[in-house]
C-alpha positions in Angstrom: -40.6 -62.8 -77.1 -39.4 -63.4 -73.5 -36.0 -62.4 -72.3 -33.8 -64.4 -70.0 -30.3 -63.9 -68.6 -29.2 -67.5 -69.2 -26.2 -68.0 -71.5 -28.3 -70.3 -73.7 -25.9 -71.3 -76.4 -23.9 -73.2 -73.8 -26.0 -76.0 -75.1 -23.7 -76.2 -78.1 -21.5 -78.7 -76.2 -24.0 -80.0 -73.6 -27.3 -80.9 -75.2 -26.1 -83.9 -77.2 -25.9 -85.7 -73.8 -29.6 -85.6 -73.4 -30.9 -88.9 -74.7 -34.7 -89.3 -74.8 -37.0 -92.2 -75.3 -40.3 -91.9 -77.3 -43.4 -93.5 -75.9 -45.1 -95.9 -78.3 -44.3 -95.8 -82.0 -44.5 -92.1 -82.5 -48.1 -92.2 -83.7 -49.8 -88.8 -83.1 -52.9 -90.6 -81.9 -51.2 -92.5 -79.2 -51.8 -91.4 -75.6 -49.4 -93.9 -74.0 -51.2 -93.7 -70.6 -50.8 -89.9 -70.6 -47.0 -90.2 -70.2 -44.8 -87.8 -72.1 -41.7 -89.0 -73.9 -38.5 -87.9 -72.2 -40.2 -86.6 -69.1 -37.9 -88.5 -66.7 -34.6 -87.8 -68.4 -31.8 -85.5 -67.2 -29.4 -83.2 -69.1 -25.8 -82.3 -68.8 -24.8 -78.9 -67.5 -23.7 -76.1 -69.9 -20.0 -75.7 -70.4 -19.5 -72.7 -72.6 -21.4 -69.5 -73.6 -22.1 -68.3 -77.1 -20.5 -65.3 -78.7 -23.0 -62.5 -79.2 -24.2 -61.9 -82.7 -25.1 -58.7 -84.5 -28.8 -59.4 -84.4 -31.2 -56.8 -82.7 -32.4 -57.6 -79.2 -35.9 -58.6 -80.3 -34.4 -61.4 -82.3 -32.3 -62.7 -79.4 -34.6 -63.9 -76.6 -31.8 -65.9 -75.0 -28.8 -64.2 -76.4 -29.1 -66.5 -79.5 -29.7 -65.1 -83.0 -33.2 -66.0 -84.3 -33.4 -63.3 -86.9 -35.3 -64.0 -90.2 -35.5 -62.1 -93.5 -38.5 -59.8 -94.0 -40.1 -62.1 -96.5 -40.0 -65.1 -94.2 -42.9 -64.6 -91.8 -43.6 -67.1 -89.0 -46.9 -66.3 -87.2 -47.7 -67.9 -83.9 -51.5 -67.3 -83.5 -52.0 -68.8 -80.1 -52.7 -67.8 -76.5 -50.2 -68.7 -73.7 -51.4 -71.0 -71.0 -51.5 -69.7 -67.4 -49.2 -72.5 -66.2 -45.7 -71.0 -66.0 -43.8 -74.0 -67.3 -46.3 -74.6 -70.1 -46.1 -71.0 -71.2 -42.2 -71.1 -71.2 -42.3 -74.4 -73.1 -44.7 -72.9 -75.7 -42.4 -69.9 -76.1 -39.4 -72.2 -76.8 -41.4 -74.4 -79.1 -41.9 -71.3 -81.2 -38.2 -70.5 -80.9 -37.4 -74.0 -82.1 -39.4 -73.4 -85.3 -37.7 -70.0 -85.7 -34.3 -71.6 -85.2 -35.0 -74.0 -88.1 -35.9 -71.3 -90.5 -33.0 -69.1 -89.2 -30.7 -72.0 -90.2 -32.5 -72.3 -93.6 -31.8 -68.6 -94.2 -28.2 -68.7 -93.0 -27.6 -71.9 -95.1 -26.3 -74.1 -92.3 -27.6 -76.4 -89.6 -24.6 -75.8 -87.3 -25.8 -72.7 -85.5 -26.3 -71.8 -81.9 -30.1 -71.3 -82.4 -30.6 -75.0 -83.3 -28.6 -76.4 -80.5 -30.1 -74.0 -78.0 -33.7 -75.0 -78.6 -33.4 -78.7 -79.5 -31.8 -81.9 -78.3 -31.9 -85.6 -79.0 -34.4 -86.5 -81.8 -35.5 -82.8 -81.9 -32.0 -81.8 -82.8 -31.9 -84.5 -85.5 -35.3 -83.3 -86.9 -34.1 -79.6 -87.0 -30.9 -80.5 -88.9 -32.7 -82.7 -91.3 -35.2 -80.0 -92.1 -32.5 -77.5 -92.7 -30.2 -79.8 -94.7 -33.0 -80.9 -97.0 -33.4 -77.3 -98.1 -29.7 -76.8 -98.5 -29.5 -79.9 -100.8 -32.3 -78.5 -102.9 -30.6 -75.1 -103.0 -33.8 -73.3 -101.9 -35.0 -71.3 -99.0 -38.5 -70.2 -97.9 -40.7 -67.1 -98.4 -44.2 -66.1 -97.4 -46.2 -66.7 -94.2 -46.3 -69.9 -92.1 -49.1 -69.8 -89.6 -49.1 -71.8 -86.3 -52.4 -71.9 -84.4 -54.8 -73.9 -82.2 -52.0 -74.7 -79.8 -52.5 -76.9 -76.7 -50.1 -77.9 -73.9 -49.9 -80.9 -71.6 -47.5 -81.4 -68.8 -45.7 -84.5 -67.5 -46.4 -85.4 -63.9 -42.8 -84.6 -62.9 -43.0 -81.1 -64.4 -39.9 -81.6 -66.6 -41.6 -82.2 -69.9 -44.4 -80.4 -71.8 -46.2 -81.5 -75.0 -46.9 -78.5 -77.2 -49.3 -79.4 -80.0 -50.5 -77.1 -82.8 -51.7 -76.8 -86.3 -49.7 -75.4 -89.2 -51.0 -73.7 -92.3 -48.4 -73.4 -95.1 -50.7 -72.5 -97.9 -49.0 -69.1 -98.2 -45.5 -70.3 -97.5 -43.4 -71.3 -100.4 -40.0 -72.6 -101.4 -37.7 -70.1 -103.1 -34.7 -70.9 -105.3 -31.6 -69.3 -103.8 -29.7 -68.6 -107.0 -32.6 -67.3 -109.1 -35.0 -66.0 -106.4 -37.8 -67.8 -108.2 -40.8 -68.5 -105.8 -42.0 -72.1 -106.1 -45.8 -71.6 -105.7 -48.1 -74.5 -105.4 -51.9 -75.0 -105.7 -53.5 -74.8 -102.2 -54.5 -78.3 -100.9 -54.8 -80.4 -97.8 -51.1 -81.0 -98.1 -50.6 -77.4 -96.8 -51.9 -78.4 -93.4 -50.1 -80.3 -90.7 -50.5 -81.1 -87.0 -47.4 -81.0 -84.8 -46.7 -82.4 -81.4 -43.4 -81.2 -80.0 -42.1 -82.7 -76.7 -40.3 -79.9 -74.8 -37.9 -80.9 -72.0 -36.7 -78.5 -69.3 -33.0 -77.7 -69.3 -31.9 -78.3 -65.7 -29.7 -75.2 -65.2 -30.5 -71.5 -65.8 -33.8 -69.8 -66.0 -36.6 -71.7 -67.7 -35.1 -72.9 -71.0 -37.0 -75.6 -72.8 -35.7 -77.7 -75.7 -37.5 -79.8 -78.3 -36.6 -83.4 -77.7 -39.2 -85.1 -80.0 -41.2 -84.0 -83.0 -44.3 -85.8 -84.3 -45.9 -84.5 -87.5 -49.3 -85.6 -89.0 -49.4 -84.4 -92.6 -52.6 -83.6 -94.5 -54.2 -82.8 -91.2 -58.0 -82.4 -91.8 -58.5 -81.1 -88.3 -56.4 -78.1 -89.1 -58.4 -76.9 -92.1 
């Protein structure tokens, strides 16, 4: 993962000010005249820095803990684009996914990792994903593979769409109390197609945050 000197978790108090508008109805098939949702919005400046955690350096790309347990494996099987902004946005789209499962593991949605890498509807999505697992009293185990990634930039350079497939056929729920793994029969339901709209944080060194998340379930194109 990349390393930056930016005190990222300043977003804990600032990112909620970034309000973004989706183009169209949120249908994954909509092109909306090639415009990217949230591309012309602005964000507030950071106000405070996060306290350092005990996580190893490789789990803290921006000074924010993204550590995961050994049995929770997130694989990002993709190649970075040559465009600097798109490469940074792709990195932080991966960090956004890591942040969600870090929250699942830590049993809370109120963590610096989530507010560092998401804002607006992206922040709502992340918290909803974490809280649904907390209510069911389960976590996750196995391997979740992200692949076939593509990127697309807004004309103003402040937003990048990161799209990719997800294979969860070897990624299972696990009961927290008993440790029982909730395995399922492999099916088309294990495949999904994500589009995450990443917006550039205006201060610091190349931080991008997920502002919108569109998910197509049972994605045949990802099989």
